[in-house]
N, C-alpha and C positions, 0 to 999 in steps of 0.2 A: 439788445443780443446777449448782454450780460444777467440778464433776468433769465435768459434761458439757459443760459450756462450754470448760473445756481440751481435751476430747477433739475438740472441733467444731473449735476455734483450730488445733490441730494438723494438721485433715486439710484445713483452708483453705490452711494454708503450704503444704502439699505438692502439693496441686492449684495451687497458681499457681506457685510453680516449674515446674513441666511446661507448664503452660498456656503461658508464657515463651518455650519453645521454639519457634524458627522450623519452618513445616511445608514441607518440602522436596518440589515436584514433579518428577520425570522429567521434562524436557524433550522436547517431542515438535513433530510438525510441521504439527500440525492448527489450532495457536492462537497468539497471540502476545498479548506483555504480560505473561507471568507471569514471564519471565527477562529483565527490559528493563533496556540500557542507559542510559536517560536518562525522563524524563515523557512521555506523548506529545505529540507535534508536530501544530500547525494551520497554520504559515504559514512560510515561506524564513524568518523572520526567530528564529524558533524555532528551524528549522534552524542556522542560525548561533550564537544564543546555546548552542548544545548541543556545537557543535565548539567554541566557544571555553572551555565549563564544562570538559569532559571531554577536555580535549585530551589528557594526558596518557595516560588510559586508551585512548582512540581508537588514541592511537600506539602503546603497549606490543601492543595486539589486534592491529593489523596486522601487527606484526613478528612475533607468532607464526604469523602466516598466511600469511608469506614475502614481505610487500608493505611493506615499511617505507619504501621510498623513494615509493612513491606519496603516502606519508599528505601531506606539504608541498603535493604538487599540490592534494590532496584538499581542503585546509585554504583554501589560496587560490583556488581554483575556486568555493567557496561563498562566500568572503568578496567576491567581486568580482559576484556577482550583483546588479542585473539586466543588467549587461554580459556573463554566461553565461548558459547555458540551464538552469535547472531544470523539469522536467514533472510532475508526478502523472499518476501509469500506474497499472491495476489488473492485476495478475498473476490470471490464472487460475489453478484446482485442474491442479496437473501443471507448474507452471513450476518448470523445474530452478534452482539456486543453487550456484555453485561454494563458495565459504564466506560466514557469519554470525557476527558478534561479538555473545556474551553474557555477562549478568552471573545468577550462581545468585541468582533471589528477589529480583532488583533491586539486590543488594549483592557484595561484595567483588571482586576482581581480574575483567578482562575474558577472558573463554574464544573458543577459536574451534569453529565448529561446520562441517565439512565435507560437501558432495554433501547439498544441503537439497533436498530437494523439498517444496512447497508444498502439503499434501493438506487446506485447509480446505472448508468447504461453501462459505464464500463468496467472490468475491474480493478478495484483500490490496492494498491502496492504498497506494504508495510513492512517495518521491521515487526520482527518476531521472537521472542525468547520464552524460557518458561523460567520459574525460581518453585521450588519444592518446599514449603515448609509445615510441619507438625501433620506429616499424613495430607498433604495437600499438593496439587501442581495448580499454579497461578500461571497463566498463559496469557503475557502482556503482548499488545501492539501499538505500533507505533506510525501513522501513514507519513509517507515521503513529503506528503504536498503541503502538510502544515505542523509536524511535530506533535499533536495531539495523542497524550500519553491514554492507553486505551487498556482494558482488561476485558480481553476477550470471552475467559471462561473461567471456571475451577473445577478442576478434575481431582481421579484419585490418581496416585503416582503407579505407573505398572510396579509389578514384583521382580527384581534383578539380583542374581548372584555374580559376585565379580571374584576374582584371584589378584587381590592387589600384591602380592609377591611373585607372580607369573607376571611374563611378557602377554600378549595379545596372541589367543591363540586358536585355530579351529573350535567350533562349538562341540561338546561333548556329547555322543549318541550312546545311546544305553538301548541295548535291544532286550526285550521281556517275549517269553516265550508263552504263547497265547495256548492253552490245554483245552485239546476237541472234545467232543462230545463221548459219554461211556457207551460202548458197542459190545456185542459177545461175538468172538470169531472162534473157529473152530483150528485150535491152533495143535498141528502132529509135532510130537518131539519124540526121540528116544529115549527113553528112561535109564539113566544112569545111577542114580540112587533115588529110593524113594524116601520120602519125607513125611511127617506126620499134620505140618503145618501147610498151607499154599503158597505159591508163591506168585508176584506180579510181574510178569516180565513185559519190560517197556516195548511195543513196535511200532516204529517210525509210521508215517504215511496214512493213507486211509485204509480202511477194513475190504482186505481182501483173504481169497481162500490160497494158502501160499501149499504147494506142492515140494516133496523132500523125495532126495535121492535113498535113503534107505528105508529100510521095511519098520511099520509104527508098531511099537510095542503096547500102545495104551494110548487113548485122547483123553482128553482135559478139555471139559468146557468150563471156563468161568470168565467172569467180568474183566476186562482188561482197559486199561487207559491208554487209550490212543492218541497221540500229540497232535495239535491240529496245527496250522501253518503258523509261521512267524510272522510276528508282524513290529516293525520298524518305531518305536516311541521315541521323539524328539524332547529334552528335558533341558533347563538351565535357562536356555539361550535361543534366541530362533536362527537358524541356519537358512541358507541359499542355495543348498545343493542335498539333490534326494540320495537315498538308497534304493536301489531297485530289486537287489538280490537278498534273500534273505539270510539269518546268519546260520550256519550248523550247529545242531546241539547236538552237544558231548552228553554220552550216555553213561550214566555211573550204578556201579554193580557194588551192594555192599559184601556178598560172599556167593560166588557162584556154586549153583548147587546142580543145575541142569544142565547139562550142554545144549545149545540150542544147534540146529540144524536147518533155519529158515534162511532164506534170501532177503535182504533189505529191500522194502519198498520205499524209496523215499516218495514224501507227500508233495502235495501241488504247493506253488508259490501264490503269495498274495500279494499286490503292488498296491500301497497307501498312499494315497491324494492326500495332498495341505491346499487348506482352502486355495491361497494364493500367496505367492513369494513374498518373503520379505526383506527387507537389508539387513547386512551384518553391523551387527555393533560392536564397538570396541571398550575398552577401559578408561581411554583418555580423550577428550573432548575433539569433538572433528571440527575443523576451522573453515568455513563456508566464505568463497569470495563474495562479495556484494559486488553487484552488479550495479555499475552507473546509469544514472538515467541522463534524460535528454537536456541539452544546459536549459531548453526553455523552460521545461518543468522546476527545475532545480535553480534559478536564476541567482546570485548571490546578491546577499541581503547589502543596502549602501550602508553606512556609516549614519549617514543623515537624511530624511525625509525632502530635504528642501533640496533643491537642482534651479539652475541658471538655463536661462531656454535665452534663445535670438530666431527672429522671424525674417526671412527676406520673400515677398511677395510681389502678385503684380494684382490691380483690380481694374476693372471695367465698368463705365457706366455708360447706361444708353443714352442717355441725356449728353451725347459728344466729349466725355472727358474720359481719359487714362491717366491711372495712379502707379506709383511706385510707393510698395510700403514696406517700412522697415520697422520691427519694434524687438525691445530690450524687455526681459525681465524674468522673474521666479515662478516654480510650480511646489507646490508641497501637494505628497502622495498620504494621503491620511488614510489610505484604505489601499489593498491589494490592485483594485479596481477603478478608484475614483481618488483623482488630484483637481488640485484647484490652479486655476495660472491667474498671473497679475502681468499686464505687458503694457509699456507707454513706448511711443515715437511717432513719427509722422507719415504723413502720405505726400510725396511728392507731384505735382499735377505735370505727366509725360508729356500729354496731348490732349488734343480735343478745343473746341471754344469754350465751352461750360466749365464749371466747378472751380476750385482754387484749392492752393495747399492748406493741407489740415494737419493740427497737433490731435492724435487719438492716444486713450486711456483704455485699456478692455480690462474684463474680469470675465473669465471662464470657467464653468465645471466641465470636465470631462472625464467620460467613460473608458474604459478598456474592454474589448470582446473578449469572452475565452472560449475554448474548443474540446470538443471531446478528443479523447486521444488512449491508448492503453493503458497510460499510467495514470488515467483521471483527468481531469480538467488542467489544461494549462493554457497559460496566455496566447491570443490572438494578434495577429501584427495588425488588426485593424483597432479603432479607435473613434470616439465621436466626441464633441463637444458644445456646448450652449452657453449663450451669457449675453451682456452687454457692455457698449463702450460707450466711449464719449470721443465726437467728432466736431471739432474746436476749430472755425476758421475765420480770417479776418475779413471776409467777402459779404453781400449784402444779405441783410436777413432776408430782404420781400423775393428773392432769386431763389426756389427751393435747391437747386443744382449747387448752391455757394453757402445757404444756412448753415448755421451751427443747430446740433442736438443729440439726443440719446440715439443708438443704435443698438437692434436687436440683433444677435453672433448665431451662424452656424457654422460649424466645419465637419468634416467628414475626412480621415487619415487612413494612413498605411505606413508601419515602421520597414523603413528600408535598409536597418541595420539596428544590431544591440536588441534590448530588453528592456520592459516597461519598469524595472528596478535599477537599469545602468544607463550608460550613454548612450544616446540612441540619433539618426537620422531620422526624418518620418518627412514626407510627403503629402499637403493636405489639401483639401479647396476649401474656399471660406465664402459666404453670401453674407450680406450684411443691407441693414436698410432702418431709416430712421423713424421712430416711433411715429410721428405726425404723420409721414407719407408709407404709410402701408397702402393705401388705397389706390397712391400710384407705384406699386414696384415695381414693375415692367419699365417704369421709367428712370426713376430715382434711385434705384436699389442698385448695389455695387457688388459685384460676383470675380472672383478669380483664384487663384492660388498661389503655392510655394513651397519652400523648404523651412522644416523647422530642426532647430538645431539644440539638443538638450544634453548638457553638460555634469 
């Protein structure tokens, strides 16, 4: 029996060493949170804290991306919120991003991924803001799920004019007169005084034949500039209301020589349509309320990756044995989805004619599932674990239900409360069988379930 215990302990030590190695997955463009720069973010205050705590890492990452000169501007812009504008935007699948910072499995130095395209099944929620420098507009994005700073694109900022000494007011509207075509009209007039030079008389409206009340002395045929319809032109700033009626044109006369005896015929109006309505801009920055996301997506980061755990469960062996199993141990979360569990405890025989009390020492590798939502990938309540354990009794070595040995263990569970990164309570089912009794699993395998408390 002592030989078996020594062999089991050696196997456990080997598996423990291999289980401690971090699982590194290839970075993809369909999920976020596997290679985070920081813990998930929920508010702009979380963003400010992240910039202060990860200042050196983000500065090094922007230097690697070739934009080190923009780091002080980004840091100061976020620190001055709410005087600056930071919005929550949803990037649809297919959105291109020039570069994005990341850390492999959330550890080590910050690296740069270039020419990124978001290919997830759901929109990606990000904080977005822009900085203007040297005639260029740099639009930055920070995903809420991981805090990975990204440069979406670089564009030319729009040209705007402002009135710093004036309070915000309605956009200024300038009306321009659009001249109509030159046409010939028959203009009867009563001659008061003859002059040697021709005089152009502006006639509003379209060309028509006009009849007068008085006798005609002389007909004059000459080209006349006929003003066309008026057109409303919007300048300086985009506006949100339309002007439907044209502005009347005032006629100016230098020195009247001929008395007009005609009726004024108004011209038609023209309605000018703008391509699409635009929002109203003001000189002062607009503070936009940041929408908080669900707690499951923005789980608060723990101060330590280690947690104490306690199990209380029941096991049944078909070969007429029941056990009450109690274990204590620690959990080390080395990745948002993976953790390592080390447990020790005892299995007290509670009934049956076979079996014997045992001391157990178990080592498990746990995987936390994720699921899709409108905010991207968020933690799922389900988890699974596999591992190996030592089942050590004082029973007879030649009786399979009483001997000691190394067990293979598999678990499947669901969290009843809490999140993967906080204290929680879980319900799990467990199956275990000795490595030398796998061919008699239906007789000597042990299966059951219980509750797991994580502190």
